[in-house]
N, C-alpha and C positions, 0 to 999 in steps of 0.2 A: 195768770201766768200757770198754773198748774195745768187748768184745762187747756190751754192754748200746745203744752207740754203734752198731755194726754192726745187730743187732736193731729198731730206731728210724729208723736213716736208712731201713733195707728197708721196716718197714713202712709209711712215711710214700709214700716212694717211690712204694709198689703202692698205695696211697689216693691220693696224688695223679693216680697214670695212671687209675685206673675214675674219678675224677670227671670227666676235661681230656677221656673219649672220644666224647660225644656234639662235644664242638665239632671234635674230631680228626676225625670221619669229617664235619663239616660242611667243614673245610679243605681236606680230601685232595682234594676237585672245583674247589680254585684252581688255576690254570694254572700258578703257582710252587711247589705244595706236590704236585701231582699226580704224584709220584713217591719226593720223599724220607719225606712223610706215612706213606703205604700200608708202606714200604720198614722207617722208625722204630720204628712205633710196632705194626702190624699184620706182621709178618714178613714180608711179600709178596714173593713172589722175591727175598730174602735170604738164603738158606742160609747159617750157619755158615763163617767163614775156616780153610781147610784150617789144619791143627796144625802147631806147630813150625817158624814161621818168625821172620822179623824184622817187626814190624808195626809200620805207620805208622799213626799218625791227625793230622791235620789236619781243621781246622772251613772254612777258605774256599779262594774260589778261588786268591790271594796266597799264603798258607800250603801249600798243595797245590806251587804251582809251586818255591818256595821250598828243599823238601826234595829235587829232584834233584840238586844234587851230593853227598847223601848215596847216594841211593838209584843213583846209576852207579856208586857203589864196589861194588856187591852184585851178587852173582848175582840172576837173574831168576826162577828158581825157587823163592827163600826169601820170596819180597816178598808182605807182605800188607799189603793197604790199606783205610783207613775214613775217613770223612767225617761231615757233617752237612748240609754245602748241597747241594743241583743242582751248580751249579757247579764245588762241590768236587770232586762225585763226576765230572764230566767231565775235570779235571783230572786225577785219580790213576785213573782208568780209562787214562790211556795210558801208566806203568808195569809196570801188571799185570792180569792179568784178574779173578788174586783180589784184587777191590774191591769194597767194599759200604759201605754206608749204615748207620753205627754205631745202633742201637737202643738206643729208651730204655730207662735202668739199669737196671729189676725183670727185661727182657727177656732180660739178659747174663747170669742165674742160668741159665739153660738152653741160650744162643747162644755163648757164652762156650769155644774152647777152647784148652789149654794153648798159647806159643810162647816161641820163645828170647828173646827183647825185645819189648817194647812200648815205644814213641818217641811220646811225643806232643807236640805243638808248641804253645808257646807258653803258654794261659792257660788252656788246655780241661781243668780242677778238675773231673772228675767222679766222685766218689767211690770208688762203685762200680767205676766201671772198672778203676782202681789194686787194689782191696782186692783182686776177685775175680783179674786176672792173678797177684798176687803168689799168694794159693790154688794158683790153678794152676801154680807155680812159672815163670812170668814174671820177668826181671829186667826190676824200672821203669824208663822215665828219662822227664825233661821234657826240651825241646830248645827253646833258642829265646825259655828265659823272661826275661819282662820282666814292671815294675810300675811303668804309668805316674804321672805325677804327679796325673793324676786319679782312676786306679783307688783308687790304692793305700789311701786313707780309706776307702773300701768295703771294699777287703780286713781292713783294720785292724780296723773294725766287726763281722768274723766270724771273727778270727783264732782263734777255738776252732775252729770247723770247717775251716779251713785246716791248722790244727796235726796235726786227725786223717787231714785227706787226704796230708802230708807222710810221716807214718809210716811209709806203703806205697810210697815214692817211692825209689827205692835211689840216683839222681845227678839232678842236677841242672846243666845247662848252662845258664848265665846271659847276656844282651848285654853286661852292663854289672857295672862293679862297684856301682854305686846300687843295680843290678834284685837283684845277690848280699846285701846287706846287707838290705835288702826281703826278700827270701825267707827268708834265716833267721831273721828275726825270727819270719815266720809260719810255723818250724817247719822248711825245708828241710835237709837235710843232703847234703853231700858235693857243694857245691858250685861250680864252676871255673866260671868268665869265659872268655866264648870267643867273641864278638863274635855279632855278627850275618850268620843262617847267609846271608841275602837277600843280604849282598854278600860271600857267598863263592866265588859265582857268577852271574855274572847272564846272563838269556837273551839269546841269539845273533838276531841275523836269520834268519828264517825262509824270507825272498822279499828281494830287491831291488826298489825299485821307482824307479821314477827320479822325481829332483825337481824339481816347477814351477818354473820359472825365476821366480817370485814368492816375497812372502815368505810362509811360512808358517809356520802362529799352530795348533797341540796344542791342545788342552784337553782333556785326560786324568782319566778316573776322578770325571768328576760326579757331585754328586748332587741331589739337589731341592733346587730355591734357587740352585744352582751356574749352572745353563745359564743362565737370565733374565738376572745379574747377567755375564755372559761376553759374550752375545750384545750386551747393550746398551754393552758396554768396546771390540768389537768393531765398531761400528754408530759409536762415534767416532772408532775408529783408522783407521776406514773413508774416512773425511774424509778425512785425511792422507796413508791409504796406501791408495787405489784401486784398486789393484792385489792387495794383501794377501789371502788366501784361511785361512779358519777351516773347522778337523778337530776334532769337536766327538765324545768318544768318552763316554757313561754308564757309572757304574762297573760298574751290574745291568742283565740283558736283559729284564727285566722292565719295564724301562722305556723302552724300545726306539720303541713306536710312540706313548710322550706327551710326550717329546722330538721325536720329527719330526714331529709335530702343533706343538708352538712353535716348530718351525723354519719350519716352511711360512707361519705367522702371520706372524713376521718377518720374512720373505724378501719378503712379498706387500705388507706394510709400507713396509719399504728399500727394494725392487724390486730384490732382488738373486734370484739362481739358486743351488738346491740340491740334495742330491743324495742317496741311500742308498748306503752303500758296497758292499752288497748285493748290489745292482742293474746297478752300474755301479765298477766298480773303479780309477776314475782320479780325477783334482785338477782337474778344467774348471772345476765352477761353483765361486762364493764358498762356499761352507757346503757341506760333507761331515758324516754323518751316518754315523760310526763305529757300526754293527748286528753287527759279527761279533765274538767273541771272539779273543782270540790274534795279534792284528793289531798293536796298539801299538807293541811294540818295531821294530819293522818301520817305524813311523809314526816316531816317535821320530826316526830314524836318518836322516830327509830334513828334520827340523821343524829351524824356527829358534827359537823362541819354543815352550816347553811351560806353560801355566797349568796345575800340577795340580790337582786336585779335589780333593774330603775336607778340606779344611783353610778354606775360606769359610764353611761352615758347623761346628758343633760336631761333626765324625763322627770325627775323630782322625788325618787325612790319610793319603799312601800313600807307597809308597816311589819317592825321588825318583832310588834310585841307576839304574835303568834310564835311563830319558833320560838322565841326567848322564852314561854311560857314553862317549855320544854328546857330552859339548860343545854339551849344549842351556842358551839361555839359559832361566832356568826363574822363576817368579813362583809363589810358593804365600800362602795367607791363615794365619792366624797359629795358626791350630786345628790344629797336628799335633803335639800331645801321647802319640800312638800311634808315633810316627816321630824322636821327639827324637833317641834313636839314632843314626839312617841323613843325618839334617840335621846333626849334627852332625859327621857323616864326610865333608861333601861343601863343596866350598867356591864361595861364589861363588851362594846363592839367595836370593831377592828376596823378603824377607818382608814383605805391606802389608796392611791394612786392607782390608774387602771394598768400603768405596767410595771407596778408594785404585785400585781396580785399572786403573781407564779410564785417570787421569794415569801411573798405573807403564807401562802399556805404550805409552803417547806417548814415554816415553825410552826408549825401546827401544834407541837406542841406546847409550845409558848402564849397560847390563843386561852384567854379567860374564857369558865362558864356565864352565859348572860346571865340576868334576872331583873323581874321587874320593880322600881324602887316606887314606882308612884300610881294609880287608876285616876278615877273620875267619879267625878256623885250624879248620876242622871234623875234626884229624887226631885229637885225643884221644874227640871221638863215635864214629868209625870205628872207635879202635882197643879202645875200649872192647864193641861191640860185636861183633865178633870175636873178644873173649876167651871168647864162648857158644858161640860155633856149633861 
């Protein structure tokens, strides 16, 4: 049965690849995918990782940043990195020159080299990635594993697939006891709860920024539909606190120009001044668009209030711990289902309906400074890696 499943899955993924080729060629001309699609689906400038190393695979920019505490415990010459997104690639490239885009599954047959360990972050359940790694003698680990309330029913519907995947994963390190229970239902073995890696070591300030004397509101990691909501709430707040400033940092770089246009129109309507942070690295104007990556932690350090994006729309939320480490007052929407464990580890976050954001912001004096109640323990993961080196 297992051999038949392997053959059928491999055949179907190959057929899907062939059918998708015209669309992949078309999408490869888009700015967002001009590096990732040629590398992942055509192996353009994407040679295999050197063998016999410690291979980390992470998808997003946040996941790639989260593995830093693990990476710092290991010699640089054995590090191997892969990702599937352009922002993720930017992050992993800081760890090692052996950083690649992960090819689409059928291409792994001749791209993948044997490694000492493969560590896959959170929910990157690629069947052939784990199977082929095991066949090449690699120890396989799923780290920071989670099953959100929203995604778990979807995993349950395809439990037969995940049971096949987990047959080829040696160890699983889950974020919470509930995650462990859900993962074991799907077939996970050797599951240990270690907490959320994102709480084990939070990013440090890379540049000290002088705090403006005025009240500073940071709208962080915003998504489509959230910027307009936040700008309108800021306009109301500005009537009560004329000197207050807003820093707006969209989550995805490809939206920087779109959000810039939105801010420009809003500023003209409200008779406010705005600027791009990439052009003028200060906070002299009413609104500052952060159109660079890697600056948020520096801005959190000087912020009075943080409006955390990704939760006013059903996105799943973002890591509140990065702002909470500075004691910022944090306002979030209710759709933080992907960050539930992190939110539970932080005291003081104000959760509001999108329609009540303006009112909650006007009550900023009643908001509590946040602090982190719990951390995580990555030592079992490090010990497991070192056991095969």
